[in-house]
N, C-alpha and C positions, 0 to 999 in steps of 0.2 A: 496512395494510402487515404484511409478514411480521415476526413477532417471533423473533430468533435468539439463542440463547445460545451463543457460539462459542469462548469462551477459558477456559483455556488450551488450545490445540488438542492439542498433544502429550500433555497429561495425559489428555484425553478418549480419544485413541487408546490410551494405555497402559491405561486403565481397561477399555476394551472388550477389549483383548487379555487382560487378567489374568483375565476371566471365562470365556475359552475356551481359553487356553494350556495344553497339557499339560505335565508337568514335564519331558518330554524333548525340549522346544524347544531349539534350539542356535544357537551362533554360527558362521556360515559365512564363511570368510576369502576375500578376493579381492585379489589383487596382481598388477599386470602384469608386475612385475620378478621375482617368485618363481621360484625354479629347483628346488623340491622335487618332491614327488610329484603335485602338481596335483590333489589330492582335496579342498581347502578345509577341512581339519581343523585347521590351524595356520596361523600367518603364514609359516612357512618353506615349508609344502606348500599354500599358497593356490592357488586356482584362478587362472589367469591371464587369464581373460576373464570379464566379469560375467555373460554369459548362462548360462554353465556353473553359477555360484552360484545364478542364479534357478531353474534346472532342479532343482537339489538342494534348495531350499527347499520343502519340502512339508508342514511342520508348523505349525500356526498358533502364532505366537510366535516363530519363527525369524527372527533378524537376519543380514544380510549387512553385513559391515564391509569397506569398500573403501578400499584405499590409493590415494594419490596417482597420478596417471598418467591415460593416455587410453584410453577403452574405446569400441568400435564396436558397434552393434547387428548381430545376425547372422541373425534369424529374418525371414522374409517373412510379412507379415500384410496382407490385403486386396487382394492383387495378386500378380503374378509378376514377378520381377526385382529387382535389388539395390536399387532406389530404394524398394521397399517394406519394406525391412528396418527393424526397430524393436525397441525394448524394451517390455515390458508389466509393470506392477505386478500384485502378487497380494494378495487380502485376506489379513489376518493375518501378512503379511511386511513387515519393515522394512528399508529400505536406507539405510545411513548411509555417507557418505563423509567425507573429511578426515582419514584416518589416515596416519601415516607408515610404519606397519607395526612391529608389536612391542608395541602398547599392549594392556593387559589390562583396561582399564575404558573404558566409552563415553565418560566425561567427560574422559579423556585426550586425546581426538582434537582437532585444531585444523584445521577445514576452510579458515580464512583462509590458513594457512601451507602446508597440504597439498592443493593444488588437485586435485580429482577431477573430470575431464572427461568427460562423455558427448557425443561428437561425431557429427554427421551426416556428417562429411567422409570418407565411405567409398569413394570413388573416387579420381580423380587429386587429389592434395593441392592445396588452394587452389584447386580448380576447382569452383565451387559448382553448376554445372549438372548434375553427376552425383551430388550429395548426396541422402541419403534424405529422403523426404518429411516423416515426422515421427520424432523421437528416441523419443517414447513416443506409442503409438497405441492407444487404448482404444475400439473401434467400439461400434456399437448393441448393446445388452444387455450391456455389460461387467460391470454391477452391482457395481462397485467401491465400497467404503464407506471409512469413515475410518480403518480398521485396515490399509490399504495406504498406507504410509509412505515418502516419499522425503525425505532430510534431508541436506543438505550437499554438494550437487553443482553443477557449472556444466554447463548444457544450451546447446551452441551448434552452430550451422552446419546446423540443419535447414532444408530448403528445399521448402516446400510449393507449388510452382510448376505444379502439374498444371493441366489444363483442365476437369476435371469432378469431381463427388464430393468425398470428403474429401481428396483430394490437393491440393486448393486451400487448405486450412485448417490453420494452426497448424504451423509448422516444429519447435516444441519440444515440444508435448504436445497431443494432441487427446483430449478427453473426451466421450463420448456415453453418457448413463446411467451416468456414472462420477464418484465423488466421493472421490477420495483425500485424504490429508493431505500436503502440500508445505510444508517448512520449510527455512530457511537455504539455499535454493538460489538461483543466478544463472541468468537466461534471457538469452543475450547473442547478438546478431548472428544471430538466426533470421528466416526470410522466410516470407511467404505472398504470392507475387509475381503471382498472376493478377489482372488489372485488371478482368475482368467480375464476379466475385463471390468475393473472397478474405476470409476472416475469420480475424483474430488472426495478427499476424506469429509470436508465440511460443506462444500458448496460446488454444484455442477450446473453450468449454464449451457443449454442447448437451443439455438435460434433466440437467444435472449441477451438483452443488453442492460442489466441493472446497473445502479451506481452504488458503489460502496465508499463511504467517507468516514474517515477517522474510526476504522474497524481494526480489531485484533484478531488474528487467526493463530491460536496458540495450541501446540501439542495435539493436532489432529493427524490421523493415520489413513493413508489409502494404500490397499494391497497392489495397486499397479500404476495408475496415472494421476498425479497430482495429490501430495499428501494433504493440501488444504483445499485447493481449488482446481477444478478443470473447466476450461472455456472450449466448447466444441461446436462445429457446424453452424456457420453464420451468426456467431455471437461476437458482440462488440461492447463488453462491459467496461466500465470505468472504476478504477481503484485509485482513491486519492488519499494520501497520508494514512496508510494502513501499515500494519505490523505484521510480518509473518515470521513466527519465533518458534522453533523446536518442533516443525511439522516433519513427518517422515513419509517418504514414498517407499513402500515395500514392507511387508510384514516381517517380524522377527524370525529369522531362520530361512527366509526365502531369498532366492537370488534374483528375484524379479522385482521391479521398481522404478519409475521414472519420475522425476521432477519431484523433488521433496516438499516444494511449497505450492507451486502453480504450474498447471499444464496447459498449454495452448495448442489447439489442433485445427487443421485446415479450414480455410475460408472464415476466418476470424480477423478482428481488428481490435484487440484490447488495448486500452490506454492505462498505464500505470505511471502515476505521478507521486513523488514525494514518498515513495514506500521504503520500508526497511525490511530487508530479508536477513535473518540473523540465526544461526545454529540450526538451519534445516539440514536434513540429510536424506540420502537415497541409496537403496542398495545397488543402483545400476548407474544411470546417467542423469545429470542434472540436479546438483545438490540443493538449489533453490527453484530453478525454473527449467522447464523443457519447452521448446518451440518445435513443432513438427508438422511438415506439410506444406503444400501449395496454397496460393492466395491466402498466406497468413501473414499479417502486418502488425506484430505486437510493437508498441511504442513505449519504452521506458524513459522517463525524464526525471532527473533529480533523486535517483534511487541509490540505496546503499546495499551491497552485497557483502555481508561480514561473517566470517567463521561457519560457512557452510561446507558440507563434505559430500562427495560422492565416491563410491567405492572404484568406479571405473572412469567415466568420461565427464568432464565438466564439473568442477568442484562447485561452481556457482550456477553455470548457465550451459545448456545443452541445445544447440541449434541443428536442425536435421531436415534433410529432404525438401529443400527449396523455401524453408522459412525466411522471410525478409524482415528481420527484426532490426530495430533502432535503438540504441543505447546513447542517451544524451544527458551529459553531465551526471554520470553514474560513477560510483565507488566501488571498486572491487578490491578487498583486502582480507587476508587471512583465510581465503578459501583453499581447500584441499581435495586433490584427488588421491585416495588412500592406498590403492593397490600399486603393486610394483611395476604393472603395466599401465597405470592410469596415465591419461593425456588430457592436458588442459587444466591446469589447477584452478583457473577462473572461468575459462570459457573453451568449449569444444565446438567446432563447426564442421559438420559433415554435409557436403553439398548444398551448403547454405552460405550467404554472404551478407553478414549483418554490416550495418552502419554504425560506427562507434565514433562519437564526437565529443571533445571536451570532457573526457573522462580520465580516471586514475586507476591504475593497476598496481598494487603495492603488496609485496610479501605474500603472494599466493604460492602454492606448492604443489607440483605434480610428481607422482610416483616415478613417472618416466621422462617424458619431454613436454615442453611447452608450459612452463609454470604459470604464464599469463593467458596467452591465447593460443590454441592449437588449431589449425585448419587443414583439412584434408578432403580430397575428392572434389576438385573444382570449387573450392570455397575462397572466394575472392573478397575477403572483407575489405572495407574502406575505412581506415582508421585516421583520423585527423584531430589536430588540436588536443592531443592526449599525452598523458605521462605513462609510460610503461616501464616499471622498474624491474631489475633482475636480469642476470646474464642470459637467462633463457625465457625472456618475456614473451617472445613471438616466436613460434615454430610452424612452418608450413610444409606440407608434402603432398604427394598424389595430385599432381598438376595444379596445385592451389597457388595463387599469386596475389596475396593482400597488397593493397595500396596504402602505404604508410607515408603521410606527408604532414609538414608542420607539426611534429610531435617531438617530445623529449624522449628519447629511447636510451636506456642504459646499455643494452647489449651492442656488440659489434655487428656490422654488416648493413647498417641503415644510414651511411654517412654521405651517400650520394648528394652532391650539391643541388641536383635538380629536385630532390625530394624535400629540402629545406628542413630537415630534421636537426635537433639539437642533441649533442651527445654530453656526457658528463652529468654532474649533480644538477637537478633542476631547482634546487634550493627551496624546498617547501619547510614550513614553520616547524612542525613537529609530526611528522607522518606516522611515527611509531605510536604516538598517542591519538592518532585519528584527525590530526589538524593538517589539512592539505592546502592551506593558504600558501600563497607564494610569498617567500621573504624578500626582504630588500636586496636588490643585486641579482635577482633570479633571472637567467636567461630566457625565461618562458614569458616575461612581461612584454606585451605588444608584439608577440612574435608568432601569432596564429593565423589562420586563413579565415577572413570574414565570409567568403563564399561558401564555406562548409557550414555555416550555421543553418540548422534546418529550421522548418516552419515551427511555429509555437503551437502544436496540436494540442497540447494540454492546457493552454491558455494561462500560463504562469503569472501573469499580470492581471488576469481577470478583466480584460478590456473588450472581450468578444471578438478579437481579431486573431484567429487561429492561422492566418497565412503569413504573418509578419515574422522575421527572423526571431529566434529566441531572444527575449529582451532582458532576461534576468539570469543571474548565475544560480549556483546550487543554494546559496543562503539568500536569494532574494535581492542581492545587490545588482545595480545596473550592469548588464553584460559587457559592454564595451566602453572602457574609460581609459583616456589617454593619460600616459605618465610622461610629463613634459621633459624631464631630463633623461629619459630612456629613448634611443633611437627605435624607430619602427623598422623590424626586421620581417614582419609578417606580410600578408597579402591583402590588398583593398583599400579603400578610402578610409583614412583615419577617423575617428580612432579604431586602432586594431585590436581585435580580440586577443586576450591572453591564452596561453595554453594551459589546460587544466580545468578543474571544476570551478574555481574561483577567479574573479577579477581583482588584480592587485588594487588595493584602495577601497574595495568594497567592504572591507571589515572594519571600518572605523565605527566607533561607538562600543568598543569592547570594554567592559565594566570590570572592575576590580572584583577580587574574590568575595564571595558571600559565604554563608555557613555550609561548609562542606561542598561547595560548588562553585564553578566559574560561569559567568553569564554574559552572552554577548547578544545584542539585538541590532540588527541592521536590514534594511536601511531604517533610519530614525532621524528625522520626521519621515513619515511614511504615507504612501497613497498608491495603490490600495492594499499592499501585501507587505508583510514583514517576516523575517525568519527569527526565532528565538533559540539560540544555541546554548546549550549547558554541558558541562563535563562532570561526570559522575566519578568520584574518587574511589568508591567501592560500591557494590551492588546495594540497591535500595529503592524505596519507593518515592517517585516524584509527582509532583502534581503542579501544573501551570494553569493559572487563572488570570483574566483580564478584569479589571475594576475601572469604573469611571472616576472623576475627580472627587465625586461625593462619597465614595467608598462602595457604590452599588455593584455587585457582581454582574459583569456584562457577558462573560463567556468562559466556560471551563473548556480548556483545550485538550488536555490529556492528563491521565493518572494512570500510572502502571509501574511495575518493577523494572528497573533498568539496570543494566550490567555497566561495569566501569568503562568510561570512555565518553567520547563526544556524541551528542544527541541533538536533535533539531526538531522544533515544532513550528508549523507555519499559521500565522493568523492572517485572514483575509478581511480583517476590520468589519466583521459582522457579529452580531450578538447571538445568543443561543436560540433566537427564533429565526435566524438566517437573515435578518435585516442589516443594512449598512448602518454602521454607527456614525454619529456627526463628527465634525472637526473638534478637536479638543485635545486635553491632556488625559491620559489614561495611565494606570499602574499594571505593570506585569509582576505577578508574584509567582515565585518559585519556591515550593515547599519540598524539603528533602529531609527525612528522618527526623522531623520535629525542628529542623533549622528552617529559616525564612529570609529570602532575598527579595527586595523590591527595587524595580527599575521603571523610570518615567519612559512613556511613549507619547510621541504627538502625532495625531492624525490630521492631515491637511487634505481637504477635499478641494 
């Protein structure tokens, strides 16, 4: 499996730029409403279209600061006609959206309040049929690297509905041999509508390994493979702390569609860390994710799969034809296979043997058999340290023999003492509300298998060591913690890992209720990572920000509409520029529907 050190991505891009940037690199201003000289030299004299700013950016280290507004692509690439108009990123050039106009420092911008939209709606307004094929198009031999940066934009209304070539792929961004850095962006309502062979409603990566950090993929549609994203042929992209919400694989009325949110195909090694897949759907297989083909090594860590649906196989995930996927500390709950012959409410494995470690399967539903995990055709899944609820949580057929050890299994048939499984209630705090912490007295405490802990490929603790065993749990608590008054029933040298996504005792620091929310922050004190968990009582907009002790804004972590239930945001103790913050006391602010809650954080270097 590929070993990738990928965080923090913006800091990596900054380091690469600093090594090559001459001192005459400059800021170029873009503001659609500017009325001055239109030369990009100041906010008053800003360029009024983005392409003019891109043309003027010729020195490595140049930054484009783009004010709120709507910007349309102007340059034709890959064909003749308006629908071939697109933007293209450049190595060494960073594009930052989210400015009101007038800011003098990058950290003063606010992308959540100052929406900066890159739109494919170039023709008749609201008529998608004449929209551009791609908002960003990076064709074969683009050779973009991580110093090509896009940060703080909304990409919407790209429509890759062509009948051949790249015009069928990725309404938002197509990358071929291109690996830019994308952060704090929203890909919304983009399409790849060809039924025959469409790849990625919003993004398609071929032989490309871009990094996406803190990005949202919302309401994108693909006619065939990957409602939001398709990763194909030698691509090893990284997705960190991204949201995939309401994406659809398959056009309305069509019986074809694979992977509601993300499709991963042969010879790829995507790394997906801390991402949420919710309310995605597909007309056929893989409500959220489809993994298919040989030499495919998708790695999912600390991800949540909730309320995704597939008509047939795999309400959340579909693994097929040799895909070797890993699911580490992942939650699968409320996923559904809707047809009466649907198999695998959460996961369907066909000729694929995923590795599932320290994960939770809860209240998934299949129309036929295998509410949790269904395996067929020599699919020998390895399931360890996991909690699988339901009387039909695991079903195997067709010469498949999953290996299930050191797990908490509700259904009968897994009681062999040699397998070290626990039967009965695993005693989680409130799984119906999305709280999968272990309660006092849980038989899952100190009952797992230390040897099953996989390498920290996603570098959860940001220490550069991707070969060490996973050091942190789902909410960034220390992964192995001994509970002195609980006997060790698991395997290995103490401390013994717990079964499930959380380590008992790692949830200390839970705060009392704030306005319309419950907030928990742990670990606290922290170095270098902490998780901020909050529970929404009803659907609403929430914003998470970090301030220093003087009240200066340090980092805006996330603002979006959240559904009721538990949610999580990770802070890696870096500011908005990607630089590590010093030791000290900080304040975490959570704003929900006008209410405000503050919690202290202590960073110890």
